Structure formats: structure tokens, C-alpha cells
N, C-alpha and C positions, 0 to 999 in steps of 0.2 A: 237814096241809098237805099233799102232796109240791111235793117240789121241782120249778122246771120246769128246762128242758135250759137250759142259754144259750147261745147264738148263736155258732157258726163264726168269727163276725167277733171278740166279749166272748173265748170261750175263749180265743181265739190271738189273741191282738192282738198278746201280745210274740214270737211264732216272725222275727218281722220282722226283731228285733233280735238273733237266737243265730247266733255262726258254724258253722261250718259242721258243726265238730266240736261244737261243743255241741246244734248240733239232730243232726245224729248220735247222738251217746251217749242222749239220752234219748230215741232214734225203738226205739232198741235200748231201752230199759229198760221201755214201750211196747208195743212187740210180747212184751217176755217176760211183762206181765200178763195180753195178757189172752190167750196162749198158755197161761196160768196155769189162763185158764177158773171162777175165783174171785168176781170181778166180778161185782156186779147186772146186771140186763141196762140200764139207765139213763146209770151209770156208763161200762161196757164201751162203749158211744154217745159215752158224752164221747171216753172214752180213740182210740175209732176216728177222731172227729173229726181230733185234738190228734196219731195222727200219720200223716193226711194233710195237714194242715199242716206237719208239721215232714221229710214225704220231698219236701212242693212246696219248700221253703225246700233241703233240699241238695240236688234240681233246679235252682232258681235260682244255686246256686253252682257247682255240678259246670255248666253248661250259660258262663255266668261264665267263670271258669276255660277253656275246648275255647277262648271267642273271645278270649282270652288269647293264648292260643299259637296258635293260627292266625293272630292278627293279627303274630304276631311272627316265626314262618315265612312268610307273607305275601315275598313280596323289590320294594321298596322300587322302586321307579320304574319306565318302560315303553320 
């Protein structure tokens, strides 16, 4: 019986716990595997979903860093 695809929430539940560097490094590996083109379709789809989740996690970290920098740059008091 073929393996049923995992839902994105199941497959990527651990992404929220990753640091920026961990998510970035894994994303690089996912992209390399997808670019190699040797994975079967079902595996490629799972990799794509994982990559999307990793990219979103990286974006969360970057957005948070931008917010922190903006808060420090804003003048205090009016």
C-alpha cells in the first residue's frame, strides 16, 4: 500500500523550534535535493512542503530582527 502523504502540519511541526541558522541550513539541503531531481514525485512534494515551511520560518526570524532594529532606532519620547 502506498504511503499517504503527511499533512504539512504533521511533517513540519518541528520547524517552529528551529533557529534561523538551522532552518536556513536545512532549506539549503532541501533545495539541493530538489534541484538534483532524483527524488520520486511524492518525496519531491514532501520536500517542497518542508522547504516552504523552512522558508517561512526564516522569514519569521528576519521579520523579528527587523522589528527589533526598528525599535532600537526609533527616538524615545516625543
